[in-house]
MIFIKOL-807430 format. One record per residue (C-alpha): z, x, y. Coordinates in pm, 1 decimal. Layout:
node Z=Z; X=X; Y=Y
...
This chain:
node Z=6211.6; X=-3900.9; Y=-3685.1
node Z=6185.4; X=-3846.6; Y=-3312.7
node Z=5926.4; X=-3599.3; Y=-3187.5
node Z=6060.9; X=-3321.0; Y=-2974.6
node Z=5881.4; X=-3106.8; Y=-2725.6
node Z=5996.1; X=-2750.0; Y=-2660.3
node Z=5826.1; X=-2600.7; Y=-2355.9
node Z=5701.2; X=-2251.1; Y=-2433.8
node Z=5448.9; X=-2095.1; Y=-2197.9
node Z=5377.3; X=-1744.3; Y=-2314.1
node Z=5091.9; X=-1494.6; Y=-2304.6
node Z=4929.6; X=-1391.0; Y=-2633.4
node Z=4631.2; X=-1215.0; Y=-2788.4
node Z=4391.0; X=-1463.4; Y=-2945.3
node Z=4357.3; X=-1402.2; Y=-3318.7
node Z=4003.6; X=-1543.0; Y=-3315.4
node Z=3832.3; X=-1367.2; Y=-3021.1
node Z=4085.5; X=-1090.6; Y=-2945.3
node Z=4110.9; X=-1168.2; Y=-2572.9
node Z=4441.8; X=-1159.2; Y=-2386.0
node Z=4549.1; X=-1509.0; Y=-2287.8
node Z=4781.2; X=-1535.8; Y=-1985.5
node Z=5059.3; X=-1790.4; Y=-1938.8
node Z=4933.1; X=-2129.7; Y=-1823.5
node Z=5187.8; X=-2161.4; Y=-1544.6
node Z=5208.1; X=-2541.6; Y=-1518.9
node Z=5263.5; X=-2646.4; Y=-1881.4
node Z=5268.2; X=-2491.9; Y=-2227.3
node Z=4986.2; X=-2263.9; Y=-2338.9
node Z=4864.3; X=-2390.2; Y=-2675.5
node Z=4516.9; X=-2245.7; Y=-2731.6
node Z=4276.8; X=-1976.2; Y=-2611.2
node Z=4082.6; X=-2085.0; Y=-2301.7
node Z=3796.3; X=-1851.0; Y=-2400.6
node Z=3718.7; X=-1968.5; Y=-2756.8
node Z=3948.8; X=-2278.3; Y=-2776.0
node Z=4111.6; X=-2164.3; Y=-3103.9
node Z=4484.2; X=-2201.5; Y=-3163.5
node Z=4737.2; X=-2102.6; Y=-3428.7
node Z=4922.5; X=-2335.7; Y=-3665.0
node Z=5279.8; X=-2241.7; Y=-3568.5
node Z=5444.1; X=-2571.0; Y=-3465.4
node Z=5556.9; X=-2879.2; Y=-3654.6
node Z=5663.6; X=-3044.2; Y=-3328.5
node Z=5522.5; X=-2902.6; Y=-3003.1
node Z=5682.0; X=-2568.0; Y=-2922.8
node Z=5927.6; X=-2553.7; Y=-3213.4
node Z=5755.7; X=-2261.2; Y=-3391.3
node Z=5880.6; X=-2406.1; Y=-3724.0
node Z=5548.4; X=-2422.7; Y=-3910.6
node Z=5521.0; X=-2163.6; Y=-4189.7
node Z=5141.2; X=-2190.2; Y=-4237.9
node Z=5034.4; X=-1972.6; Y=-3941.0
node Z=4666.3; X=-2040.6; Y=-4014.0
node Z=4397.4; X=-2032.9; Y=-3747.4
node Z=4332.0; X=-2372.3; Y=-3587.2
node Z=3958.6; X=-2414.7; Y=-3531.7
node Z=3841.7; X=-2660.9; Y=-3263.4
node Z=3638.3; X=-2933.5; Y=-3437.6
node Z=3602.0; X=-3212.7; Y=-3184.4
node Z=3707.9; X=-3373.9; Y=-2860.6
node Z=3873.3; X=-3706.0; Y=-2777.8
node Z=3936.3; X=-3874.5; Y=-2445.8
node Z=4288.7; X=-4009.2; Y=-2404.6
node Z=4360.5; X=-4248.9; Y=-2116.4
node Z=4683.0; X=-4061.9; Y=-2031.0
node Z=4616.7; X=-3702.7; Y=-2137.9
node Z=4246.3; X=-3674.3; Y=-2054.5
node Z=4039.3; X=-3449.8; Y=-2281.5
node Z=4213.7; X=-3369.1; Y=-2609.4
node Z=4087.7; X=-3097.7; Y=-2849.4
node Z=4097.2; X=-3172.8; Y=-3220.7
node Z=4177.2; X=-2873.7; Y=-3443.0
node Z=4157.7; X=-2819.0; Y=-3820.9
node Z=4369.4; X=-2548.3; Y=-3978.9
node Z=4146.9; X=-2308.1; Y=-4171.4
node Z=4434.8; X=-2228.5; Y=-4408.8
node Z=4591.7; X=-2565.3; Y=-4499.2
node Z=4346.0; X=-2819.2; Y=-4355.4
node Z=4597.2; X=-2991.5; Y=-4126.1
node Z=4456.7; X=-3169.4; Y=-3820.5
node Z=4627.9; X=-3110.6; Y=-3486.2
node Z=4552.5; X=-3221.3; Y=-3128.2
node Z=4620.0; X=-3070.6; Y=-2786.6
node Z=4508.1; X=-3156.0; Y=-2437.2
node Z=4269.8; X=-2923.7; Y=-2260.2
node Z=4390.0; X=-2679.7; Y=-1994.5
node Z=4250.2; X=-2635.8; Y=-1643.0
node Z=4119.4; X=-2287.0; Y=-1727.2
node Z=3943.6; X=-2377.3; Y=-2054.7
node Z=3579.5; X=-2267.8; Y=-2084.3
node Z=3400.9; X=-2587.2; Y=-1974.9
node Z=3076.6; X=-2489.3; Y=-2153.1
node Z=3270.9; X=-2472.2; Y=-2480.8
node Z=3440.4; X=-2806.4; Y=-2406.9
node Z=3098.0; X=-2966.4; Y=-2350.2
node Z=2961.0; X=-2818.0; Y=-2675.1
node Z=3271.9; X=-2935.5; Y=-2858.7
node Z=3221.9; X=-3289.6; Y=-2729.0
node Z=2888.0; X=-3301.3; Y=-2909.1
node Z=3030.2; X=-3186.4; Y=-3246.8
node Z=3069.9; X=-3426.8; Y=-3532.9
node Z=3261.0; X=-3269.3; Y=-3824.8
């Protein structure tokens, strides 16, 4: 099965911290830049086909040679693991703290 990417860059209210998150403007907004949480809504990026809709908690950080820093998430509802690259406006202090986590 071929992965598909649907570009959706939309503003939202973070379900974890309650802050308004603006559009990213240069790519797709996937997570809150304030608390780094996301929502489990996609099977393939941007398709909004996932029925779980659980909160994706940031649990770690990887470095990818092509994508740069990549946040690892675990769904608090179903346990699925997801990944997404960091955004330019992410809270760098939270990224640094996340890089030291070992879950």
